[in-house]
C-alpha positions in Angstrom: -4.7 -53.8 -35.8 -2.7 -56.4 -37.0 -1.6 -59.9 -35.8 1.6 -60.2 -33.6 3.6 -62.9 -32.4 5.2 -63.4 -29.6 9.1 -64.3 -29.5 10.7 -66.2 -26.7 11.2 -64.5 -23.0 14.2 -62.4 -23.0 16.4 -64.3 -21.3 17.2 -61.2 -18.1 13.4 -60.6 -17.6 13.5 -64.4 -17.5 16.2 -64.3 -14.7 14.8 -61.9 -12.6 11.0 -63.6 -12.8 12.6 -66.8 -11.7 14.7 -64.6 -9.2 11.9 -62.1 -7.6 9.0 -63.7 -7.5 7.3 -60.8 -5.3 8.5 -57.7 -7.5 6.8 -55.4 -9.4 7.4 -53.7 -12.3 9.2 -50.9 -11.5 11.7 -52.9 -9.2 12.6 -54.3 -12.7 12.3 -51.3 -14.3 15.0 -49.6 -11.6 16.9 -52.6 -10.9 17.8 -54.1 -14.0 18.2 -51.5 -16.6 19.8 -54.0 -19.1 16.8 -56.5 -19.1 14.1 -53.4 -19.6 16.5 -52.6 -22.9 16.2 -56.3 -24.0 12.4 -56.0 -23.8 11.9 -52.8 -24.9 14.4 -54.6 -27.8 12.6 -57.6 -27.9 9.2 -56.1 -28.2 10.8 -53.2 -31.0 11.5 -56.2 -33.4 8.4 -58.1 -32.7 6.3 -55.7 -33.9 8.2 -53.9 -36.3 8.8 -50.7 -34.1 4.8 -50.2 -34.5 2.5 -49.6 -31.9 0.3 -53.1 -30.8 -2.8 -51.4 -31.2 -2.4 -48.2 -33.0 0.6 -49.1 -35.4 1.8 -45.6 -35.2 5.5 -45.7 -35.7 6.9 -45.3 -32.7 10.8 -43.9 -31.7 12.1 -43.7 -27.9 10.7 -40.9 -26.2 7.1 -42.2 -27.4 6.8 -46.1 -26.8 6.3 -47.9 -23.0 5.7 -51.5 -22.6 1.8 -52.5 -22.3 0.2 -54.7 -20.2 -3.0 -56.3 -21.4 -4.2 -57.7 -18.1 -3.5 -54.5 -16.0 -0.7 -55.1 -13.9 -2.5 -53.3 -11.4 -4.5 -56.5 -10.8 -3.4 -58.5 -7.7 -6.7 -60.2 -7.1 -5.1 -63.5 -7.0 -3.9 -64.5 -3.8 -1.8 -67.4 -4.8 0.5 -65.1 -7.3 -0.9 -61.6 -6.8 2.3 -59.4 -8.6 1.9 -62.0 -11.7 1.0 -59.7 -14.1 3.8 -57.5 -13.6 6.3 -59.2 -15.1 4.2 -62.3 -17.2 5.9 -61.8 -21.1 3.0 -62.9 -22.6 1.4 -59.8 -21.0 4.0 -57.4 -22.3 3.5 -55.3 -25.7 5.3 -52.3 -27.4 3.0 -49.7 -27.1 2.9 -46.1 -28.1 1.8 -43.5 -25.3 -1.4 -42.5 -27.1 -1.9 -39.5 -27.2 -0.1 -38.5 -23.5 3.5 -37.9 -24.7 3.5 -33.4 -25.5 4.5 -33.7 -29.4 4.7 -30.6 -31.9 3.5 -33.0 -34.0 -0.5 -33.4 -34.4 0.0 -37.2 -35.1 0.9 -37.5 -32.0 -0.7 -35.3 -29.5 -3.7 -33.6 -30.2 -6.2 -31.6 -27.9 -7.9 -31.7 -26.3 -5.7 -34.7 -24.8 -8.7 -36.4 -23.0 -10.5 -37.3 -25.8 -7.3 -38.3 -28.0 -6.0 -40.8 -25.3 -5.8 -43.9 -27.2 -4.5 -47.5 -27.0 -3.6 -48.7 -23.1 -3.8 -45.0 -21.9 -7.9 -45.3 -23.1 -8.2 -49.0 -21.8 -9.5 -49.2 -17.9 -8.6 -51.9 -15.4 -11.1 -54.5 -16.8 -11.4 -53.7 -20.4 -8.4 -56.2 -21.5 -11.6 -58.8 -21.1 -13.4 -57.3 -23.9 -10.5 -56.5 -26.3 -8.7 -59.0 -28.9 -4.8 -58.8 -28.1 -2.8 -58.7 -30.9 -1.3 -62.1 -31.1 -4.9 -63.2 -31.5 -5.8 -61.2 -34.5 -5.5 -63.4 -37.5 -2.9 -62.9 -39.7 -5.3 -63.1 -42.7 -7.8 -62.3 -43.7 -7.9 -58.5 -42.2 -10.7 -57.9 -40.0 -10.5 -54.6 -40.4 -11.4 -52.2 -43.3 -11.7 -48.4 -43.6 -14.2 -45.8 -44.4 -12.1 -42.6 -46.0 -13.9 -38.9 -45.7 -12.7 -35.3 -46.0 -9.5 -35.5 -44.2 -9.5 -38.6 -42.2 -9.9 -42.5 -42.4 -11.9 -45.1 -39.9 -11.4 -47.9 -39.4 -14.7 -50.7 -38.4 -14.8 -54.3 -38.2 -16.0 -55.6 -41.3 -18.8 -58.3 -40.6 -17.6 -61.0 -43.2 -14.0 -60.9 -42.1 -14.8 -61.3 -38.7 -17.2 -64.1 -39.6 -14.5 -65.8 -42.0 -12.3 -65.6 -39.4 -14.5 -66.7 -37.0 -13.9 -64.1 -34.7 -17.1 -62.0 -32.9 -17.8 -58.2 -34.6 -18.9 -57.0 -31.3 -15.7 -58.1 -29.9 -13.8 -55.8 -32.8 -16.2 -53.1 -32.7 -15.6 -52.9 -28.5 -11.5 -53.1 -29.3 -12.1 -50.3 -31.7 -14.5 -48.4 -29.0 -12.1 -49.4 -25.9 -9.1 -48.6 -27.2 -10.0 -44.9 -29.0 -8.7 -45.8 -32.3 -11.0 -43.7 -34.1 -9.9 -40.9 -32.5 -9.4 -37.3 -33.8 -6.3 -37.9 -33.9 -5.5 -41.3 -35.5 -7.8 -40.3 -37.6 -6.4 -37.6 -38.8 -2.4 -39.8 -38.3 -3.7 -42.6 -40.7 -5.4 -39.8 -43.4 -1.5 -37.7 -43.5 -0.3 -41.4 -44.1 -2.9 -42.3 -47.4 -3.4 -38.7 -48.9 0.3 -39.0 -50.9 -0.9 -42.8 -52.6 -4.0 -40.2 -53.1 -2.4 -37.8 -54.4 -0.3 -40.2 -56.8 -2.7 -42.2 -58.2 -4.9 -39.0 -59.2 -2.0 -37.8 -60.6 -2.1 -40.7 -62.7 -5.8 -41.5 -63.2 -6.4 -41.8 -67.7 -8.0 -38.9 -68.8 -11.0 -40.8 -70.3 -11.2 -37.4 -73.1 -7.7 -38.1 -73.9 -8.5 -42.0 -74.3 -11.2 -41.0 -76.3 -9.0 -40.6 -79.8 -7.0 -43.7 -78.9 
């Protein structure tokens, strides 16, 4: 995860929400296609085309609007549908490994174990994880453990302390979003391996340096 700022609310979403305060997200999707396109376009631009949680590059068939605070929470009697069309509650995300694909970095059996991101968190999990806009831009609060054919992310205790962020909350974020599932570990390594190969090929040979 990385820091993702929020742009201003898309005008068509704002207009729909003001005119339809009791409507749900599914109503907006079916009744305001141009507004939905505007939401996706804005979110994709904010996120650089990457998933807000796992940072995988995503395309149209594999993208969705993720509601950080579950939109099914209608416990507020004064405004039960507030989370459905709240712009601050929307993030650009992948489908968490549930979209069937020949790309093993996007889809890997068993699906249940390899679900991630919004597809893995439950109703009240938002209370225990860090939203993308609260991730500091610097310093990074995640470190990486490279093993054979995989890359695991971890909470960096020192940098979490420097950032004033509870390390336990960062670890909970990784766990709840299942950011270390095998599918994502493999995907990270697939991106890293070409760099490792280049560095390995260009690394000076100690024996040859002796004669210089």
